[in-house]
C-alpha positions in Angstrom: -5.1 -1.9 19.5 -2.1 -4.2 19.7 0.9 -3.1 17.7 1.6 -6.7 16.7 -1.8 -7.3 15.2 -0.9 -6.7 11.5 -3.7 -6.5 9.1 -4.0 -8.0 5.6 -2.8 -5.7 2.9 -4.9 -4.5 -0.1 -3.2 -4.2 -3.5 -4.8 -1.2 -5.0 -5.0 -0.5 -8.7 -7.9 0.9 -10.5 -9.6 2.5 -7.5 -12.6 4.0 -9.0 -13.4 0.9 -11.0 -14.4 2.9 -14.0 -13.2 2.0 -17.4 -13.4 4.0 -20.6 -16.4 3.0 -22.5 -16.1 2.2 -26.3 -18.8 1.6 -28.8 -18.9 -2.0 -29.8 -20.8 -2.3 -33.0 -20.5 -6.1 -32.8 -22.8 -6.0 -29.7 -25.8 -5.0 -31.9 -28.2 -7.8 -32.4 -27.3 -9.9 -35.4 -29.8 -10.2 -38.3 -32.2 -13.2 -37.6 -34.2 -12.9 -40.8 -33.3 -13.2 -44.5 -33.2 -9.9 -46.4 -36.2 -10.6 -48.5 -38.0 -13.3 -46.6 -38.7 -16.8 -47.9 -40.1 -17.1 -51.5 -41.1 -20.4 -53.1 -40.8 -21.1 -56.8 -43.1 -23.5 -58.5 -41.4 -25.4 -61.3 -44.6 -27.0 -62.5 -46.0 -24.0 -64.2 -47.0 -20.4 -63.8 -48.0 -19.2 -60.4 -51.6 -18.2 -59.6 -52.0 -14.9 -57.9 -53.1 -15.3 -54.3 -54.1 -12.2 -52.3 -53.2 -13.9 -49.0 -49.7 -14.5 -50.3 -49.4 -10.8 -51.2 -50.4 -9.9 -47.6 -47.7 -12.2 -46.3 -45.2 -10.6 -48.6 -46.1 -7.1 -47.4 -45.8 -8.2 -43.8 -42.4 -9.7 -44.4 -41.2 -6.4 -46.0 -42.6 -4.4 -43.1 -40.8 -6.6 -40.6 -37.6 -6.3 -42.6 -37.9 -2.5 -42.7 -38.6 -2.2 -39.0 -35.7 -4.5 -38.2 -33.3 -2.5 -40.2 -34.7 0.8 -38.8 -34.1 -0.5 -35.3 -30.5 -1.6 -36.1 -29.8 1.8 -37.7 -31.4 3.8 -34.8 -29.5 1.7 -32.3 -26.2 2.3 -34.1 -26.8 6.1 -34.3 -27.7 6.3 -30.6 -24.5 4.5 -29.6 -22.4 6.7 -31.9 -24.0 9.8 -30.5 -23.3 8.7 -26.9 -19.7 7.9 -27.8 -19.2 11.3 -29.4 -20.9 13.1 -26.5 -18.6 11.3 -24.0 -15.6 12.6 -25.9 -16.8 16.1 -26.1 -17.9 16.4 -22.5 -14.9 14.6 -21.1 -12.4 16.7 -23.1 -13.4 20.0 -21.4 -13.1 21.6 -24.8 -14.7 24.9 -25.7 -17.2 23.1 -27.9 -18.1 20.9 -24.9 -18.7 23.9 -22.7 -20.9 25.6 -25.3 -22.9 22.5 -26.1 -23.0 20.3 -23.0 -24.6 16.9 -23.1 -26.6 15.3 -20.3 -25.3 11.8 -19.8 -25.8 10.0 -16.4 -24.0 12.3 -14.0 -23.2 14.9 -16.6 -24.2 18.5 -16.1 -26.6 19.9 -18.7 -25.9 23.6 -18.2 -22.8 25.7 -18.9 -20.6 26.2 -15.9 -19.6 29.8 -14.9 -17.1 30.1 -12.1 -16.8 33.2 -9.9 -13.3 34.6 -9.3 -13.3 33.1 -5.8 -14.4 29.7 -7.0 -11.8 29.7 -9.9 -9.0 30.8 -7.5 -9.8 28.0 -4.9 -10.2 25.4 -7.7 -6.8 26.3 -9.1 -5.3 26.1 -5.6 -6.8 22.6 -5.2 -5.6 21.5 -8.6 -2.1 22.7 -7.7 -2.2 20.4 -4.7 -3.1 17.5 -7.0 0.1 18.1 -9.1 2.4 17.4 -6.2 3.6 13.7 -6.1 4.8 12.3 -2.8 8.6 12.4 -2.7 10.2 10.4 0.1 13.4 12.3 -0.3 11.8 15.7 0.6 12.1 16.6 4.2 8.7 18.2 4.4 7.1 15.0 3.1 9.0 12.9 5.6 7.9 15.3 8.4 4.3 14.9 7.2 4.5 11.1 7.6 5.9 11.5 11.1 3.1 14.0 11.9 0.5 11.4 10.8 2.1 8.8 13.1 2.0 11.2 16.0 -1.7 11.8 15.4 -2.5 8.2 15.0 -0.4 6.8 17.9 0.3 9.7 20.3 1.6 7.3 23.0 4.1 5.5 20.8 7.5 6.5 19.5 7.8 7.5 15.9 9.4 4.6 14.0 12.0 5.0 11.2 10.6 5.8 7.8 11.2 2.2 6.8 9.9 -0.1 9.5 7.5 -3.0 9.9 5.5 -0.8 12.3 4.1 1.2 9.4 2.1 -1.9 8.3 0.1 -1.5 11.6 -1.4 1.7 10.2 -2.4 -0.1 7.0 0.5 0.6 4.6 1.3 -2.2 2.2 5.0 -2.5 3.1 7.7 -1.3 5.4 8.1 1.9 3.4 4.9 4.1 3.1 6.4 6.2 0.3 5.8 3.3 -2.1 2.1 3.5 -1.6 1.5 7.0 -2.9 1.7 6.2 -6.6 -1.9 7.1 -7.4 -2.8 9.5 -4.7 0.1 11.9 -4.5 1.0 14.1 -1.5 -2.6 15.3 -1.2 -3.7 11.9 0.0 -1.3 12.2 2.9 -2.6 15.7 3.6 -6.2 14.3 3.6 -5.2 11.7 6.3 -3.6 14.4 8.4 -6.7 16.6 8.1 -8.9 13.7 9.0 -6.9 13.0 12.2 -6.8 16.6 13.2 -10.4 17.7 12.6 -12.3 14.4 13.3 -10.1 12.5 15.7 -13.0 10.4 17.1 -13.9 9.0 13.7 -10.2 8.8 12.6 -9.3 6.6 15.6 -12.5 4.5 15.3 -11.7 3.7 11.6 -8.0 3.2 12.2 -8.5 0.8 15.1 -11.7 -0.9 13.6 -13.6 -0.6 16.9 -17.1 -0.3 15.5 -19.3 -3.1 14.2 -18.6 -6.7 13.4 -15.4 -6.7 11.5 -14.2 -9.1 8.8 -11.3 -11.5 9.2 -9.6 -9.7 6.3 -10.2 -6.0 6.9 -9.3 -3.2 4.5 -6.0 -1.6 5.3 -6.6 1.9 6.7 -3.9 4.0 5.1 -4.1 2.4 1.7 -7.9 2.8 1.7 -7.3 6.5 2.4 -5.2 6.9 -0.7 -7.9 5.1 -2.7 -10.5 7.5 -1.4 -8.5 10.6 -2.4 -8.1 9.3 -5.9 -11.8 8.3 -6.1 -12.9 11.9 -5.1 -10.5 13.4 -7.7 -12.2 11.4 -10.4 -15.8 11.8 -9.1 -15.5 15.6 -8.9 -13.8 15.9 -12.3 -11.0 17.9 -10.9 -8.6 17.2 -13.7 -10.8 18.8 -16.3 -10.5 22.5 -17.2 -14.2 22.9 -16.1 -16.1 20.2 -14.1 -18.7 18.5 -16.3 -20.4 16.2 -13.8 -23.3 17.3 -11.6 -21.4 16.4 -8.5 -18.3 18.3 -9.7 -20.3 21.4 -10.5 -22.0 21.3 -7.1 -18.6 20.8 -5.4 -17.3 24.0 -7.0 -20.2 25.8 -5.3 -19.3 24.2 -2.0 -15.7 25.2 -2.5 -16.7 28.8 -3.0 -18.1 28.7 0.6 -15.3 26.7 2.2 -11.8 26.4 0.9 -11.4 23.1 2.8 -14.4 21.5 1.2 -12.4 18.8 -0.5 -10.7 17.8 2.8 -14.0 17.8 4.7 -15.6 15.7 1.9 -12.7 13.3 2.2 -13.6 12.7 5.8 -17.2 12.1 5.0 -16.3 9.7 2.2 -14.0 7.7 4.6 -16.6 7.5 7.3 -19.3 6.5 4.7 -17.0 3.8 3.2 -16.6 2.2 6.6 -20.4 2.3 7.3 -21.1 0.6 3.9 -18.4 -1.9 4.6 -20.1 -2.9 7.8 -23.6 -3.0 6.3 -22.4 -5.2 3.4 -20.3 -7.3 5.8 -17.6 -6.9 3.2 -14.2 -8.5 3.3 -10.8 -7.9 1.6 -11.8 -8.9 -2.0 -14.9 -6.6 -2.0 -13.1 -3.3 -1.3 -13.5 -1.9 -4.8 -17.2 -2.8 -4.8 -17.7 -0.9 -1.5 -15.7 2.0 -2.9 -18.0 2.2 -5.9 -21.1 2.2 -3.7 -19.6 5.0 -1.6 -19.0 7.1 -4.7 -22.6 6.5 -5.8 -24.0 7.6 -2.4 -21.8 10.7 -2.4 -23.0 11.7 -5.9 -26.6 11.4 -4.8 -26.1 13.5 -1.7 -24.1 16.2 -3.4 -26.9 17.1 -5.8 -29.5 17.5 -3.1 -31.0 21.0 -3.3 -30.6 21.8 0.4 -26.8 21.0 0.4 -25.0 24.3 0.6 -21.8 23.1 2.3 -20.2 19.8 3.1 -21.7 19.8 6.6 -25.2 19.7 5.0 -24.6 16.3 3.5 -26.7 13.6 5.3 -23.6 11.4 5.8 -21.7 14.2 7.5 -23.7 13.4 10.7 -21.8 10.2 11.1 -18.5 12.0 11.8 -17.3 12.4 15.4 -14.9 15.1 16.4 
């Protein structure tokens, strides 16, 4: 790949695309009927009893009662879902004792083995490390990534136009780690070391019919790290999603499960990118579909480790 072929840059923000959901009572259907229905008054004298009119009156009252029952039930259901989201998402003791099943939420209490808890804490400690361009070890990690990506080229200064060739947004890669932290750089290095075939294929965009505006490789990698952190519920005291609970099981069998899953996610994202014939503006949409596919694969019964995921077969070493 030519070193002068600079790709378009992707401004990344909300990488997982998910927003906090709030109950909007105003969205409940407005009342289309009068409270007591229509009644006619005859000013010309007393009204004669008519059985058919009484039946119509009863029907109107029944419709009114059914309508209000529907509105009330709908409001209660929305309130219950809102409350459940708060309890489950909070990771509180009450949420652990009384788990709710909502979409991808796990419906059973989660019990961690000492090994799983230790490895989960180790992974969480990695998540707490922000990228610091002034730290020598972080600078060395960037240089290491360059050597793995372009072994036949000299390492550029830490601020150089050449970093854009790898898919960083600017001349200084350190400004792109706001959301991903140092672990996102570790993920890229792990990908290059353990699956160099796939790493080079995605970096150089050598497979499939590519778009004129391609996704920037390095920035996409940071987005994938952040997406996995959210999908696996790693910032909660105990994972509450089904995919998060299953991941803890995988972590108990492989301490590098997160890094391997990252490589699968990156390869899957590129495959979906090609299938959808996506371009620059559709990156978030492809990232969401990648997350959805991973969530489906993680809960398969025969998946005991990351290498059992169907999408793992796409990786080349």
